[in-house]
N, C-alpha and C positions, 0 to 999 in steps of 0.2 A: 954258780951256786944253785941249789935246788929251789931257793926262794925267788931267784930272778927269772926263773923260767916262766913262759907264758902259760897261764892256766889252760888247762884242757877242759872244754865244755862238752857236755853231753849233747846229743842231737836235740833233745827237748829244750835244753837251755839255750842253745844257739837259735832255735826257732822263736823263743820268747824275746831274745835280744833283737833279732831282726824286726820283729813286730813292733817293739818299742821305738826302734830307729825310724820305721816307716811312719809311725804315729807322730813322732816329733817333727818329721819333715812336713807332714800335712798341716800341722798346726802353724809351723813357720810360714808356709805358703799362704795360708788363710790370713794370718796376721799382716803379712806383707800386702796382700790384695786389699784388705780392709783399710790399711793405712793409705794406700794409693788412692782408694775411692774417697776417703775423707779429705785427702789433700786436693782433690779436683775442685775447680771453681763452681761447677754445677751443684755438687754435693753441699759445698759450703753455703751456696745461695738457698738451696732447698731447706737446709737445716736452720737457716738464720731466721730471725723474727721478721726481717724484711719480706720474706716469702709469704708469711701469714698475713702481713699488712696488705701486700699487693693483692692477694686472693680476696681479702675482705673488701678492699676498695673496688675491685673488679665486679664482685658479685653485688655489692651495694649500688654501684653505678648502674648496672643492668636493671636492678630492682627499681631504682628511682626512675629510670627511663621508662620502664613498663608502667609504673604507677602514673607518671606524668602523662603518657600517651593515653592511658585508660581514662584519666580525668578529663583530658582535652576532648576525647571522643564523646564522653558522657555530656560534657558541657555543650558540645556542638549539637548533639541530639536533643538536649533540653531546649536549646535556643530554637531549633526547628519546630519542636512540639509546641512551644509557646507562641511562635509566630502563627502556626496553623490554628491554634486555639483562638487567638485574638481575631484572626480572619473569620473563623467560624462564628464567634460571638458577634462580630460586627455585622456579618451577613444576616444572622438570626434576628438582630435588632432591626435591621433594615426591612426584613420581610414583615415583622410584626407591625412596625410603623406603617408600612404600605397597606397592610390588611385593615387597620383601623381607618386609614385615610379613605380606602375604598368603601368600607361600610358607611362612613359619614357621607360620602358623595352619593351613594345610592339612596340612603335615607333622605338626603336633601333633594334628590331628584323626584322622589315621591311626594315630598312636601310642596314642591313647586306646583304640581297639579292641584293639590288641595288648596293652596293659597289662591289660585286662579278662580276658585268657586266663591270667594269671599266678596262682599259688597264693594270693597275698595277697588277691586279689579273688574267690576261689571261696568260696561260702557254706559248703561242706562243711568248710572249714578254720578256721572261727571258731565260737566258742561260740554256742548258740542264742540267748542274749540279745543278741548283737551282730549277728545276721543281718539284722534289720530295718533297722538303721543302714547296714549294708553294701549291702542291696538299694537303698536310697535313693541311696547314693553311686554305684552302678552305673548306676541310671536317670539320674542327673544327668550322668554321663560320656557315656552314650549320646546324651542330648539335646544335649549340647555338641558331640559329634561330628556329629550331623545338622545342627546349626546351622552349623558350619564348612564342611560340604560344600555346603550351600545358598549360603553366602557365596561359596564357590569358583565354583560354577556361575554365580553372578550377575556376578562380577567378572573372570573369566578372560579373556574376549574384550576387555572394556573396557580391562583393564590392558595387553594387547598393543597395542591401538590407541594408547593414550596414550604408551607407550614409543616407538613409532615416530614419533608426532607430535612429541614433544619431544626427539627425537634425529634431526632432519631431516638426510638425506643419509647416515646410518649404516645401510647395508643389511644389516649383520651382526647387528643387534640383534633384528630380528623373527625370524629363524631360530633364534637362540639362546634367545629366549623360548619359541618353539614346542617346543623340545627340553625345556625345564624344565617346561612345561605337560604334555607327554606323560609325563614321569617322575612328576609328581605324580598323574596319573590312574593310572599303574601301581602307585604306592604305596597309593593308596586301594583299588584293586581287590585288591591283595594283602592288605591289612589286613582287608578284608571277607571275603575267602576264609578267612583264618586264624581269624577270629572265628566264622564259620559252622561251620568244622570243629571248633572248640572247643565250641560248643553241642551238636554232635552227639556229641562224645566228649571230655568235660572232662579225662579222665585222660591224654590225648595232648598236653597242653600242652608246648611247647618253651621253652627259655630265651629271654627277651625279646630278647637280643642277637642271636640267630640268626634271629629272625623278619623276613622281608622284607629280609634283609641286602643282597642284590643290588640291589633297587629303591632302597634308601636310598643305597647307594654311587654308583649311576648318577645319582641326584638330586644328590648332593654334587658329582659331576664336572661335570655340565651346569650347575649353578648357578655353579660357578667359572668356566666359559666365558662365561656371561652377565655375570658380574662383570668379566671382562676386557674384554668389548665395551663395557660401560658406562664403564669406566675410560679406555679410548681416546677415547670420545666426550666425556668430562668435561673434557678439556683446556681451560683458559681461554685467552682471546685472547693474553695475554702469554706463555703457554706455547707457543702455536702459532707465534709469530714466530721466525724463524730469526735468531739473533744473528750479527753479523759474525764474531765469534771462532769460531763453530761451523761456518762455511763451509769446505769443504775447500780447501787451498791449491792453486793451479794448478801443475801439473807440466809440465816440458818433456820432450818426446819425445826 
């Protein structure tokens, strides 16, 4: 029959049919490959929520380790800084205390010579049996005076250098110490002059309170200035921080 016969296609129609068949084959191949990929274990793992959790845990763990290491390093550095600061403050206090001790010893050394000019230390004012004992006392006081003067000559410049070193940035301390140093020299010079004058004329002894009074007053004044400089330099870190409540309030013009 004519209806059962295979239809005859024109060249254009056959070309379209082959193109459609090719397209269908490509789509089937892609679908099959996609299905195989989704069926693989790796693909299922990557698409699962477990993968996201693992990635989150991994990144979070690395971040925690980094933060912990940073904190530990910072804490270690803070501990080192605190130890160095405590050592610095301790040495600073030691130097200041040694400075005042030295000043007191030198002033006392000058006072010894002034005391020897007073009637209680004059041999003529004691009975003959007590003169030998008094002579030994006088010799001991003179020896002590000489010892303190030698100590002063040995430590005067070292003390100034240490004061400056352990008060870094405080330019007012070195000049303040120099003034104290000059006043001590003047006090020693005055005491020697008074004692020499007493030896030449024992009856001219003046009351002890009047001896080298100006030099002692100047020493007291300059020693107070040094103390003020050291007090300003002594402020601890927490005292140097400006608290929010101490800041002046802004004013409107």
